[in-house]
N, C-alpha and C positions, 0 to 999 in steps of 0.2 A: 038761455044758456049762460053759465057763469064765465066771466072773463078770466083769462089766465094771465098772471102777473109774474114778473121776474125782478130780482133784485140786482142792483149794480153797487158794488162795494169797493171802496179804496181805503187803505190803512196808512196812517202816518205814525211812524214809530220813532220815538226819541230814545237814543241810546247814549248813556254816559261813558266817556272814555276814562279808563283808570290810569291817567298819566302822572298822578301824584301831585302835580301843581296845576293851577288854573290855566285857562286858554290865553289870557292877555297879560298875566303877571306871575310872580313867583309865589303867591300865596298857596298854602296847602289846600288840596282838594278834599281833605278828610273832614267833611262837614258834619258827619253824624257823631263822631267820637271826640267831640271837643265842645267847650262852652260856646253858647250862641255869640255871634258877632266878634269872634276872636281871630278868624282867618280872613281878614279883610284889609284892604288898602285903598288909597285914593283911586287907583286904576280900576279895580273891580267894582268900586262903588260909583264910578263915573264922575268924580269930582272935576270941576272945570279946569282945563289945562293938563289933566292927566293923560298920558299917551300910552295906548295899548301896544304891546309887542307880541307877535304871534309865537306861540309855543311850538317849536319844531317837532316835538314828540307827538303833539296833537295831529299834525299833518301826516306823520308816518303811520299812526294808529288808524286815522281816518282812511288812508289809502288801503291799508290791509283789510279793513271792513269792506271797502268798495270792491276789492279784488275777490274777496270771499263771496260776494253777491253778484259776481260776473259782470261788473260795471266797466264802462269805458272811463278811464281816468283822464280828465282834461288837462292839457299842458298849461292852460291859463285859466284862472278863475279869479273872482274878486269878492270883496266883502261890502255889505250894505248896512245901512241903518234902517231898522223897522221901528217906526215911531208909534208908541201907544202907552197909555197910562195904566199901570197896575200898581197897587200899594207895595208889592214885593219886587218891583223893578226900579232900583234906585236911580238909574239914568233916565228913566221914562222913554228909553229906546233900547232895542236889542241889536247887537251886532250879529249879522247872519249873512247868508248868501242868497241873493234874489234871482237875478237873471243869468248869472254865470256860476253855477255850482261846480264843485271839483269833480263830481262823478255823475254819470248818466247811463241810461240804456242798459240796465242790468236785468237779471231775472232770477227767480227762485223756482225750482221744480218741486212740486209737492205730490205725495201719494195719498189717496183717499182710502177709506175703509173698504170701499168696493173693489179696490185694486186699481181703479182708474188713476192715471197720472195727468197732471196739468201744469202748464208753465204760467207763472204769474210774473208780469213785468214789473221792474223797478224803474220808475220814471227818473228819479234823481236821488242823490244823497248830498246834503250840504252840511257844512260846519257852522255851528252857532254856539252862543253862550246860554247858560241857564239863568233863570231869575232867582231871587231869594225865596224864602219859604215863609208863608203866613201860617200862624198857629192861632186858632180861634178858641177862646175859653169863655163861655157865657157871653157877657156883654163886652168883653175885652178881646182885643186881637194883639198878637205879638209878632214881630218880624225878625227872622234870623237871616242875615245876609251872608252867612258862611257859604251858602250855595251859589251866590251871585258870581257869574263868570266861570262856573264849572263847565268843562268842555263837553259839548254834545255833538252828535251827528243826528240829523233827521232823515229817515229813510221813507220816501214817499212811493207807494205802490201805484201801478196803473189800476184803473177801475176794472180789473179782470176777475175779481172775486165775486161769486154769485150766491154764496151761502155761508152760514155761520161755521159749518164744518170746514170749508175751504179756508176761511179766515183763521180758524184755530190751527190748522195744519201749516198754513203760511207762517204764522207767528212762531210755532214750534221749530220749523225748519230754519227760519231766520235766526232765532235765538241760538240754535246749535251751531250754525255756520259762524256766527260772530264769536261765540264762546270758544270755539276751536282756534281762533286766531289769537286769543289771549288779551285782546284790547279792551274788553269790558266784562263785568260780572253778569251783565244782562239779566238782572234780577228785579222783578216787579216788587218783591218784598223789600228790597233795599233801596228802591227808587231809582235804580240805574237803568231801568227799561220802562218806558211809558208808551201807551198806545191810544190814539184817537181813531174812531171809526166814522167814515163818511158813507152814508147810506141813502140810496134813492130807489124808487121802484118805477117800472114802466110796463106797459102791456107787452106780452111776449111777442117778439118779432119786430118791435119798434126799434128804430135806430137812435132817436133823440133821447137824451138823458132826462130823467125826471128831476124835480127840485130836490136837492140833497140836504141832509142835516148832518152835523158833526157831533158825535157823542164823546164826552170826556169823562174823567173820574173812573176809568176802568182799571181796577187794581189786580186783575188776574186774567189769564187767557179764557177761563170759563166765563168770567164777567163780560168779556168782549163778545163771546158767542151768544150769551143770553141777551145782551143789549141789542145786538144785531137782529136777533129773532123778534124781539119786542118791537123794535123800530120798523121792521118790515111789515109786521102785522098792523101796527098803528097807522102807518102811511096808507096801506091798502084800504083799511076800514074807513079812514078819513076821506079818501078819494071816492070810494064807493058810495059814501053818504052824501056826496055832492060838495065836499069841502076841498080846500087846497093846502098842499104842504108848503109851509113857510121855511125859507132858508134861515137856519138859526143854529146856535150852539146849544146842545142839551147836556144835562148831567145824568149819569146812571145812578139810580137809587137802589143799591144792592138789597136793602132790607125789604122794600116794597116790590122790587122786581120790575121797575118801570123807569122810563127816561122822563126827565122834566126840563122845561125851558130854563136856560141859563141867561142867554142874551141873544140879540139878533146877530147873525153871522156877518162879520166884516169882510169886505172885498180887499183886494190888494191895494186899491186906491185909498182905502181908509187908513192904511198903514203909512202912507206917504214915504215910500222907499226912496232913498237916494244913496249914491256911493259913499262908503265910509271914508271920510277925508283923512283920517289918521293912519290908514293902512294901505300899503302899496298892493299891487296885484300879486296873487300867489302864482308863481311860475314853478312848474315841476319838470325837470329835465329828464331826458330818456335814461341817463345814467342813474339818477335818483330813483326813478320808477323801477328800473331793473334791479337795483340794489335792494329795494324794499320787497320786490317780488321774490328775490332769492332768499330773503329772510322768512318768507311765509311758512308757518308750521304746517304739518300734515293736516289735510282736511279730513272730514269724517269719511268720505267716500274712499280716499286714499288709505286711511287707517283700516277700514273694513277689508279692503283688498289685501293689505299686508298681513292682517291677522289670519285670513284664510290660508295664505301661502306659508307664512312663517310659523304659525302655531298649529297648522293642519286641523282647524276647527271648521264646522259647517258655516255656511253663509248666515243662517239664522242666528247662531251663537254670536258670530262676529257683529252682526247688526245690533243685537241686544246690548252687547258689551260696549259698543261704540256710541250708544244713544247719548251718553254724556262723556265729555272728555276726561273727567275725573274718574269715572268708572272704568274707562279704557286704560288709564294709567294704573289704576288699582289692580286690574287683571294682569297687566304686564309684569308688575313687581311680583305678584303672587305666583304666576306661571313660571317665572324664572327661578323662583325659590323651590317650587314643588318638583319640577322636572316632568310633570304630566299636565300638558296644556288642556286637554279635553276634560279631565277630571276636575281641574281647577275651574274651568268655565262652568261646569255643571254645579259645582259648589256655590259659586258666586250667583248664578242665575236662580238657584233654588233657595238655599239657606240664607245667603246674604241679602238678596233682594226681598225675600219674605220678611225678614226682620225690619229692613228699611221701610217697607210698605206699612207694616204694623205700627212702627214708631213714627211714621211720616217724617223721615229724615233723609238727608242726602248722604252719599257715600263718604264725603269729607267729614261727616259727623259720626261715622260708624266706629264702634268701640274696639273692634278687632283690626289690627293692622294687616296690610296685605302680606307682609313677611310672615306673620303668624298663620294666616290662612294657607299660605304656601307650605308651612311646616306641618300643618294638620294633614294636608293631602300627601305630603312626603311620608309621614308616619304610616298612612294607609298603604302607600306604595311599598314601603319596606317591610310590611307585615307586622309592624309593632302594635298597631291597633286595627280593629275591624271597622267596617263602615258604620256599624251600630255604635261602637264605642266612640267613633269620631263625632257622631252627632251629639252624644253626651258631652264630649270634650268641647265641642262648639258652644253648647249651651252654657257650660261653665265659663268659657272664655269671654262670654258677653259681659260678665261681671268680675272677671279675674284677670289681672294684668300679668300674671306669671307666664313665662315661656311655655308653649304647649308641651315640649319635651319634659320640662320640669313638673308640670301638672301630672302627666302620665306616670312619671317615676314616683313622685311624692304621694299621689293619691291611689297608687296601685291599679292603674287603668291599662297596664300592658296586656297585650294579647297572649293567651296561652298557646305556645307553639311547641311544647314538649310532647313528642309522639307517644310516650308511655302514658302520660296523664290523659291525653285525648283518647287513647285506646281503651283505658279504663272507663271513661265516660260513655263511649260508644257501646261498650259491652253492657254496661248498666242499662242504657236505654233500650238495647235490643232484648235484654232479659225481661224488662218491664212491659214491652210492647210486642208480644209474640204474634198478635193478629196482624200488625203492620208488617212484620217480617214475612209472614205467610202471604199477605196481599202483594208485597213486592215481588216475591218469587213466582207467584202465579199470574202477575199482571203482564199485559202485552207491552210492547215497546212504547206505545203512546201513553200508557197510564203510569209506567214506572217512575218517571220524573216527579209526578204529583205525590206518590207515596214517599219517595226519597226526600221531598221537601218537608213532609210531615216529620220524618225521623230527624232530619237536620234541625228542625225547629226545636225538637225535644232535647237534642244535645246542646244547642245554643242556650236553651233555657237553663239546663243543668249547669252550664259553665258561666251563667250570668252574662252571656253575650261576649265572653272573652276568648272563646276557643277560635283558633285560626280556621275560617270557613273552608279553605282549600284542603287543609289536613283532615278536617272532619269528613269532607266529601270522599277523599281518597280512602280513608280507613273504613268508612261505611260501605263503599263499593267492594273493597277487599273482603270484609267480613261477610257481607251478604252473598258474595259469589262463592264462598266456601260451603 
């Protein structure tokens, strides 16, 4: 009988805080948009005698992230030196928080595709500094220290995750929660979010953890999921064959779809932690904490609830629109301009999101402003254009910067609302389609709408989609009743 295995997974997420300046000095934290090694000083390079000074904004941003992840904020915490040699760590040590982090005992609630919900614990969050960046080119390596001492928080989960799906949802939920606070871009593409996956396996029902490996070099949430699945399968196969899992750090090879050995895994004792002698304890008063709590922006859950009440849209619509804070902001601007929240929500969820998916862009890169989407919806509401013309206008707007009203006027896209003109069109269609007229008059109440739809289609075709649909319907009913 085949033995049943289960996975035990914990994630370590490094999140860069967008404070503008570094954690221990006044150097710019804009490491990507500048020449290499230009945003450095003796403090972030760790020169002898240089004294670090804690950036107040880093603490405020870190606390906001902790509150967003339901953590207890400790009134006292301290900084430590973690000693190890990497070519891109100029100090040969990293200032971090070891045994007294600023935040602990949080949780993230996730919802899986099956509808099942699960609570994933957050063990701790601590403040630390980033290292520099090594760039390898052939047989040469270059080091850019602009990134040295960029402020980070490390979010460590409990080993509560048991599948790649749960890991994926945990990361998505964490990213959204942090993004809503505004303290980080949380972008793997920009390097402001990084994740390492700790994976072990054990026989189902066992309480003792198996030997874990840590996988690095994960550049997307999909890569995290794939690496976890591969590592689970590799460990089970190794044990089943009589081998043993070795505690080590592994790298994810995206091209080959495998993990590879990087180095043996260090223990805490290997880092030789000791209290940072140049920094005093971090003390957070009740007044400071309450002040930061009062500044917390609306969370995703709070925004969804408000959208349902304030804009009278269904929960499904509100959930989709609040999936990203930028998308929620886009909707609010568009809805206020249109005066019709539900129609605006429909347009964004269908037309706008369709284009973004096709072009693989975010809403912040979309070519049509929310004000102009609002105007398109308003033009439909006012009867200036039909829904069909609106779609043509939308397609034009993707490449045309003109105001929607200007395009409608200059390109002759206005809806025909002249009763006399529409009556002539209806009469022409009825004369050319005597069979449809006869079918309508002989049809029962259940079939009449279908025949009416056919006649409507003929009139709209004749008007090139510009006839006011409601006027067409009214005139058709009037003429067919006589």
